[in-house]
C-alpha positions as CSV (number, residue, x, y, z in Angstrom):
1,M,2.0,-28.0,11.9
2,K,5.5,-28.0,13.2
3,N,6.6,-25.0,15.3
4,N,9.7,-24.6,13.1
5,A,7.3,-23.1,10.5
6,M,7.6,-20.1,12.8
7,I,11.1,-19.4,11.6
8,R,9.1,-17.3,9.2
9,T,9.0,-14.7,12.1
10,T,10.7,-11.6,10.9
11,N,11.9,-8.3,12.4
12,G,8.7,-6.5,11.5
13,L,8.5,-3.4,13.8
14,A,11.9,-4.4,15.3
15,R,15.4,-3.0,14.7
16,S,13.7,0.0,16.2
17,V,14.4,3.5,17.3
18,C,18.2,3.4,17.6
19,S,18.5,7.1,16.9
20,R,16.4,7.8,20.0
21,L,18.2,5.4,22.3
22,G,21.4,7.3,22.3
23,S,23.6,4.3,23.3
24,A,25.6,2.4,20.6
25,G,25.6,-0.7,22.8
26,L,21.9,-0.6,23.5
27,C,21.3,0.1,19.8
28,S,23.3,-3.0,18.9
29,A,21.2,-5.0,21.3
30,V,18.0,-3.7,19.7
31,L,19.3,-4.7,16.3
32,V,20.1,-8.2,17.5
33,L,16.7,-8.6,19.2
34,G,14.9,-7.2,16.2
35,W,16.6,-9.2,13.4
36,M,15.1,-12.6,12.9
37,P,15.0,-14.6,9.6
38,L,17.0,-7.0,1.3
39,A,24.6,9.6,-24.4
40,C,26.1,12.7,-25.2
41,S,24.3,15.1,-27.6
42,A,25.8,15.7,-31.1
43,G,27.8,18.8,-31.8
44,M,26.1,21.8,-33.3
45,D,27.2,25.1,-34.9
46,S,25.0,27.3,-32.7
47,P,23.1,26.8,-29.4
48,P,19.8,25.1,-29.9
49,R,16.6,27.3,-29.9
50,E,13.7,26.2,-27.8
51,Q,10.4,25.9,-29.5
52,T,7.4,25.6,-27.3
53,G,4.5,23.2,-28.1
54,T,0.9,24.2,-27.6
55,A,-0.9,23.5,-24.4
56,G,-3.0,20.3,-24.4
57,T,-6.5,20.9,-23.2
58,G,-8.3,17.8,-22.0
59,A,-12.0,17.4,-22.0
60,A,-13.9,16.4,-18.8
61,N,-13.9,12.6,-18.2
62,P,-16.3,11.7,-15.5
63,S,-15.4,8.0,-15.5
64,S,-11.7,8.5,-14.7
65,D,-11.6,12.1,-13.3
66,K,-8.7,12.9,-15.6
67,A,-8.1,14.0,-19.2
68,A,-4.9,14.1,-21.2
69,G,-3.1,17.1,-22.7
70,T,-1.9,17.1,-26.3
71,A,1.8,16.8,-27.3
72,G,4.1,19.8,-27.8
73,A,5.1,20.8,-31.4
74,K,8.0,19.0,-33.1
75,A,11.1,21.3,-33.1
76,P,13.1,22.0,-36.2
77,S,16.6,20.6,-36.7
78,G,18.9,21.5,-33.8
79,A,16.1,22.8,-31.5
80,A,14.6,21.1,-28.5
81,G,10.8,20.9,-28.4
82,S,9.1,21.5,-25.1
83,G,5.4,20.6,-24.6
84,T,3.5,22.6,-22.0
85,A,1.2,21.3,-19.4
86,G,-2.1,19.7,-20.4
87,T,-5.0,21.3,-18.6
88,G,-8.0,19.1,-18.3
89,A,-11.2,19.5,-16.3
90,G,-11.9,16.4,-14.4
91,A,-15.3,15.5,-13.0
92,T,-14.1,15.3,-9.4
93,A,-12.7,18.3,-7.6
94,G,-9.0,18.5,-7.6
95,S,-8.4,16.2,-10.5
96,G,-6.9,17.4,-13.8
97,A,-5.1,16.5,-16.9
98,T,-2.1,14.3,-17.3
99,A,1.0,15.9,-18.6
100,G,1.2,16.9,-22.2
101,S,3.9,14.8,-23.9
102,G,7.1,16.5,-25.0
103,A,8.1,17.3,-28.5
104,T,10.5,15.2,-30.5
105,A,14.0,16.8,-30.7
106,G,15.6,18.0,-33.8
107,S,18.9,16.6,-34.9
108,G,21.6,17.2,-32.3
109,A,19.1,18.5,-29.7
110,T,18.0,17.1,-26.4
111,A,14.4,15.8,-26.3
112,G,11.8,18.2,-25.1
113,T,9.8,17.4,-22.1
114,G,6.1,17.8,-21.4
115,G,5.0,20.3,-18.7
116,A,3.6,19.2,-15.4
117,G,0.0,18.1,-15.7
118,G,-2.8,18.4,-13.2
119,T,-3.1,16.4,-10.1
120,V,-4.8,13.0,-9.7
121,V,-6.6,11.3,-6.9
122,P,-7.5,7.7,-6.1
123,P,-11.1,6.5,-6.1
124,G,-13.2,7.4,-3.2
125,T,-11.3,10.6,-2.2
126,V,-11.9,14.3,-2.6
127,G,-9.3,16.3,-4.5
128,D,-7.3,18.9,-2.7
129,P,-4.9,20.9,-4.9
130,A,-2.6,21.4,-2.0
131,T,-2.1,17.7,-1.3
132,D,-3.0,15.6,-4.4
133,T,-0.3,13.6,-6.1
134,V,1.1,14.3,-9.5
135,V,1.5,10.9,-11.2
136,V,3.3,9.9,-14.4
137,C,2.6,6.3,-15.3
138,S,4.8,3.7,-17.0
139,K,3.6,0.5,-18.6
140,I,2.8,-2.0,-15.8
141,V,4.1,-5.6,-16.4
142,A,4.3,-8.7,-14.3
143,G,7.4,-8.4,-12.1
144,E,8.9,-4.9,-11.4
145,S,7.2,-1.7,-12.5
146,T,7.7,1.9,-11.6
147,V,5.7,5.1,-11.2
148,M,6.6,8.7,-10.9
149,A,4.8,10.2,-7.9
150,N,5.4,13.9,-7.2
151,G,8.6,13.6,-9.2
152,V,10.0,10.6,-7.3
153,A,10.5,7.3,-9.0
154,R,9.0,4.5,-6.9
155,T,9.0,0.7,-7.6
156,F,6.5,-2.0,-7.0
157,L,6.2,-5.6,-7.8
158,V,3.1,-7.0,-9.6
159,Q,1.6,-10.5,-10.0
160,L,-0.9,-10.6,-12.8
161,P,-3.7,-13.1,-13.3
162,K,-3.9,-15.1,-16.6
163,D,-7.0,-13.0,-17.5
164,T,-6.2,-9.3,-17.6
165,S,-9.1,-8.4,-19.9
166,S,-11.9,-8.9,-17.3
167,D,-12.7,-6.9,-14.2
168,A,-10.1,-7.6,-11.5
169,A,-9.8,-7.3,-7.8
170,L,-6.7,-5.6,-6.4
171,L,-4.7,-6.6,-3.4
172,F,-1.7,-4.7,-1.9
173,V,0.7,-6.5,0.4
174,W,3.0,-4.5,2.6
175,H,6.0,-6.1,4.2
176,G,7.5,-5.8,7.7
177,F,10.5,-3.7,8.7
178,G,13.7,-5.0,7.2
179,Q,12.0,-7.4,4.8
180,A,12.4,-7.3,1.0
181,A,9.2,-6.8,-0.9
182,A,9.9,-9.8,-3.2
183,T,10.6,-12.1,-0.3
184,F,7.5,-11.1,1.6
185,A,5.3,-11.5,-1.5
186,N,6.7,-14.9,-2.2
187,E,6.3,-16.2,1.4
188,V,3.1,-14.5,2.6
189,V,0.8,-17.4,3.2
190,Y,1.5,-20.9,4.7
191,D,0.4,-23.9,2.7
192,P,0.0,-26.9,5.1
193,K,0.0,-29.4,2.3
194,A,3.3,-28.2,0.9
195,S,4.6,-27.4,4.4
196,K,6.1,-24.1,3.3
197,W,5.3,-20.4,2.8
198,L,4.1,-19.5,-0.6
199,P,2.8,-16.4,-2.5
200,F,-0.8,-15.7,-3.1
201,D,-2.1,-17.2,-6.3
202,P,-3.6,-14.4,-8.5
203,N,-5.7,-17.0,-10.4
204,A,-7.3,-18.7,-7.3
205,F,-9.6,-15.8,-6.3
206,K,-13.2,-15.9,-7.4
207,M,-12.3,-13.3,-10.1
208,P,-9.0,-12.2,-11.6
209,L,-6.8,-10.8,-8.8
210,I,-3.9,-8.3,-9.3
211,I,-1.4,-8.5,-6.4
212,V,0.9,-5.6,-5.7
213,A,4.0,-5.6,-3.4
214,P,5.2,-2.0,-3.0
215,V,8.9,-1.4,-2.4
216,D,9.9,0.8,0.5
217,T,12.5,3.6,0.7
218,K,14.1,2.2,3.9
219,Q,12.7,4.9,6.2
220,L,14.2,4.9,9.7
221,P,13.0,6.4,12.9
222,P,11.7,8.9,13.8
223,V,10.0,9.0,10.3
224,G,9.2,5.4,10.0
225,L,10.2,1.7,9.8
226,D,10.8,1.2,6.0
227,W,7.3,2.8,5.6
228,D,6.4,6.3,6.7
229,I,4.2,5.2,9.7
230,D,4.6,8.6,11.3
231,S,2.3,10.5,8.9
232,G,2.3,8.6,5.6
233,K,3.3,11.7,3.6
234,I,6.3,9.9,2.1
235,D,4.4,6.8,1.0
236,F,0.9,8.1,0.3
237,P,2.1,9.4,-3.1
238,L,3.3,5.9,-3.9
239,F,-0.1,4.4,-3.1
240,D,-1.8,7.2,-5.1
241,G,0.4,6.5,-8.1
242,M,0.0,2.7,-8.0
243,L,-3.7,3.0,-7.7
244,Q,-4.0,5.6,-10.5
245,C,-1.7,3.7,-13.0
246,I,-3.1,0.3,-12.3
247,G,-6.6,1.7,-12.8
248,E,-5.7,3.3,-16.1
249,Q,-4.1,0.1,-17.6
250,F,-6.4,-2.6,-16.2
251,K,-10.1,-3.0,-15.5
252,I,-10.2,-2.7,-11.7
253,D,-13.4,-3.4,-9.8
254,N,-13.2,-0.5,-7.4
255,T,-15.5,-2.3,-4.9
256,R,-12.9,-5.0,-4.4
257,I,-9.6,-3.3,-3.4
258,Y,-7.9,-4.8,-0.4
259,S,-4.8,-4.1,1.7
260,F,-2.7,-6.7,3.6
261,G,0.2,-5.9,5.9
262,F,2.4,-7.5,8.5
263,S,4.1,-5.7,11.4
264,A,5.3,-2.2,10.1
265,G,3.4,-3.1,6.9
266,A,0.3,-3.7,9.0
267,V,0.7,-0.4,10.7
268,F,0.9,1.3,7.2
269,T,-2.2,-0.7,6.1
270,N,-4.0,0.7,9.1
271,L,-2.8,4.2,8.3
272,L,-4.1,3.8,4.7
273,S,-7.5,2.7,6.0
274,A,-7.6,6.0,8.0
275,K,-6.4,8.1,5.0
276,Y,-8.6,6.4,2.4
277,P,-11.6,5.0,4.3
278,H,-13.7,4.8,1.1
279,T,-11.2,2.9,-1.0
280,F,-10.8,-0.5,0.7
281,A,-13.5,-3.2,0.9
282,A,-11.5,-4.7,3.8
283,T,-8.0,-4.6,5.3
284,I,-5.9,-7.3,6.8
285,S,-3.6,-6.3,9.7
286,E,-1.3,-8.9,11.1
287,S,0.5,-7.9,14.3
288,G,0.0,-4.2,13.7
289,T,-1.3,-1.2,15.6
290,W,-3.4,1.9,15.1
291,F,-1.6,5.2,16.0
292,N,-4.7,7.3,15.7
293,D,-5.7,5.6,18.9
294,M,-3.8,7.4,21.6
295,A,-4.3,4.5,24.0
296,E,-2.0,2.4,21.8
297,W,0.7,5.0,22.1
298,A,1.4,3.8,25.6
299,D,2.5,0.4,24.3
300,V,5.5,1.9,22.6
301,I,8.5,1.8,24.9
302,T,10.1,5.0,23.4
303,P,7.6,7.9,23.5
304,S,6.7,9.4,20.2
305,T,4.0,11.5,18.6
306,W,2.1,10.2,15.5
307,H,0.4,12.3,12.9
308,W,-2.5,10.1,11.7
309,P,-5.9,11.1,10.3
310,A,-8.8,10.6,12.7
311,F,-11.3,7.9,12.0
312,D,-14.9,9.0,11.3
313,K,-17.7,6.8,12.7
314,A,-19.7,7.3,9.4
315,D,-16.9,5.7,7.3
316,K,-17.2,2.3,8.8
317,G,-14.9,-0.5,7.5
318,N,-13.9,-4.1,7.8
319,V,-10.7,-5.5,9.4
320,L,-9.1,-9.0,9.7
321,L,-6.8,-8.6,12.7
322,T,-4.3,-11.2,13.9
323,H,-1.9,-11.3,16.8
324,G,0.5,-13.8,18.3
325,G,0.1,-14.0,22.0
326,A,2.5,-12.8,24.8
327,M,5.5,-13.2,22.5
328,D,4.1,-10.9,19.8
329,F,6.6,-8.3,20.8
330,A,8.6,-6.3,18.3
331,T,11.5,-4.7,20.3
332,I,9.7,-1.4,21.2
333,I,6.0,-2.5,21.4
334,S,3.8,-5.3,22.5
335,L,1.5,-6.0,19.6
336,E,-0.6,-8.3,21.8
337,S,-1.4,-5.3,24.1
338,A,-1.9,-2.9,21.3
339,N,-4.4,-5.3,19.6
340,A,-6.3,-5.7,22.8
341,K,-6.7,-1.9,22.9
342,A,-7.5,-1.7,19.2
343,L,-10.7,-3.8,19.5
344,P,-12.8,-1.3,21.5
345,Y,-11.3,1.5,19.5
346,L,-12.3,0.0,16.2
347,A,-15.7,-0.8,17.5
348,M,-16.2,2.8,18.6
349,Y,-15.6,3.9,15.0
350,G,-17.9,1.4,13.4
351,R,-15.4,-1.2,12.1
352,T,-16.3,-4.8,12.0
353,V,-13.4,-7.0,13.1
354,T,-12.5,-10.6,12.6
355,E,-9.9,-11.2,15.3
356,C,-7.7,-14.3,15.0
357,K,-5.4,-15.3,17.9
358,H,-2.4,-17.6,17.6
359,N,0.5,-18.4,19.9
360,F,3.5,-18.1,17.5
361,G,4.7,-14.7,18.5
362,H,5.5,-11.9,16.0
363,T,4.8,-13.6,12.7
364,L,2.1,-14.0,10.1
365,A,-0.7,-16.2,11.2
366,P,0.4,-19.7,10.0
367,D,-2.9,-21.4,10.3
368,L,-4.9,-19.1,8.0
369,T,-4.8,-20.5,4.6
370,Q,-5.1,-18.8,1.2
371,S,-8.6,-20.0,0.9
372,M,-9.5,-18.4,4.2
373,Y,-8.0,-15.1,3.2
374,Y,-9.7,-15.2,-0.1
375,D,-13.1,-16.1,1.4
376,F,-12.8,-13.2,3.8
377,M,-12.0,-10.8,1.0
378,W,-14.8,-12.1,-1.2
379,A,-17.3,-11.7,1.7
380,H,-16.5,-7.9,1.8
381,Q,-17.4,-5.6,-1.0
382,L,-17.3,-1.8,-0.8
383,G,-20.7,-0.3,-0.8
384,Q,-22.4,-3.5,0.4
385,P,-23.5,-4.2,4.0
386,S,-20.8,-5.8,6.2
387,P,-21.4,-9.5,7.0
388,S,-23.2,-10.1,10.2
389,G,-21.0,-13.0,11.2
390,M,-17.6,-14.5,10.7
391,T,-16.6,-15.9,7.3
392,A,-17.4,-19.5,7.0
393,G,-14.5,-21.9,7.3
394,F,-12.5,-19.8,9.8
395,P,-11.2,-21.4,13.0
396,T,-13.3,-20.7,16.1
397,P,-12.6,-21.3,19.8
398,A,-14.8,-24.4,19.6
399,N,-13.1,-25.6,16.4
400,P,-9.6,-24.1,16.3
401,V,-7.1,-24.8,13.5
402,G,-3.7,-25.6,15.1
403,Q,-3.2,-22.9,17.7
404,T,-5.4,-20.4,16.0
405,S,-9.0,-19.4,16.7
406,C,-11.0,-16.4,15.6
407,I,-13.8,-14.3,17.0
408,F,-16.2,-12.0,15.1
409,H,-16.7,-8.5,16.5
410,P,-19.7,-6.8,14.8
411,A,-19.8,-3.0,14.6
412,P,-22.1,-1.7,17.3
C-alpha cells in the first residue's frame, strides 16, 4: 500500500485546548498542527380556550420497558387541545411511558402538545429517575434522522441494510475532532483493491447491519473535542435516544451492538464502554485513550480533570485497539504512550484486547480490512464467553499485513 493513503490522517484529538493555552499565537500554531486533511394562526373573535386531554396510562411492557400514553382530547373550534403525560409502568426500574400525543387543534387554534412522558433507558442499564433520558422519536430513514433527547434535537446518519425485517446488528461510528460525520462514515475503512477509503457495507456482515454515524454539537475544551469527552453528559442522551428509537423501529439483536471510534471518537467510544458496560458486545478504539485510567492523564500536555465512570472488574468487555507508532500524536497527547498504559489497565479490569500496531501515525488503521473488522465483531457476542485467541485472518508479528501486526491479550 502506498504511504499516500495516509493522507487520510485527520486532526482527531488535535486543534486542542486553545482556551487553556492563553496565547493567540500558540493557539494558532496548535490549530495548524492539528488540522490535517464540516405559519401564522388565523384570526379569532375571542382568545382560545384550552381543553385538557385525559392522561394516557400505559400498561407494563416487559419486552421494551416502556408503554405509551393515550392522546389528549380533541378541542372544539378555536381552542387548543393539550394532551397530558402518559404514565406507564415499565418492567425495568426507572422506565416509563412515552409522551401522550397532543390533541388536534380547532379552527384558528395552535395545535396542542402532549405532556412529557416517563423516562427511557437503553438495554442493559438500570433506570435512575434523576439521570435517565426523556426521548421523543421520529421516523428513522436511510440518510439523516433526528431524535429529541431531553428536549434537544440531535441528528444522526443511518445506513440501512436491504433487509430491515430480520434481526439486525447495530454499529455506531464516532468521528474524530473536526471531522464531519458523513465524511467519516464514507471513508472509515481502506479497501486495498479499490485503493481508496470506503464506507462499511451494511449488507456484507453475516446478518443485516444498521450503521449509525452520530452528528456532534462541536464541543470545545474544556468540555470536549466535538464529543463531550469530559463527562459524557452532553452526548449520553444522544446515545440513549438513538438506541431507544432504533430499537423501537427495527428488530435489533441486543447481543450484537458495537461501537467504533477514531481519535476523539475513540475516546468517546471508550467512555461509552465505561458508562454502558452491558450494552456492547465489543468496541473498536483507534488512536484513543481511557480517561478513567489516571495513568493516562499524564500523557495530556495540558493538565485536566476527567469525570468518567469507573470500570468494574465484573463487567468484563472486549476491545479492538489500534495505535500508530511514535507519530501517533494529536497535538496535546501521545496516543502511542496512552495505549501502552491502557493495556495493563484494561487487563486489570477483565477486558480482552486485540492490539493492532501500525506505523502510519494518527490515523485509522489502513491495513485492517472490512472483512477483518466484521470477523472481529462476529466473534464477539454479548452474553457469550470471550474468544480465547485472536480472530482468524488478522495480521500477526509473524505474518504482518503491510506495516500492521496484532497481538491478542486475554483477560487474566
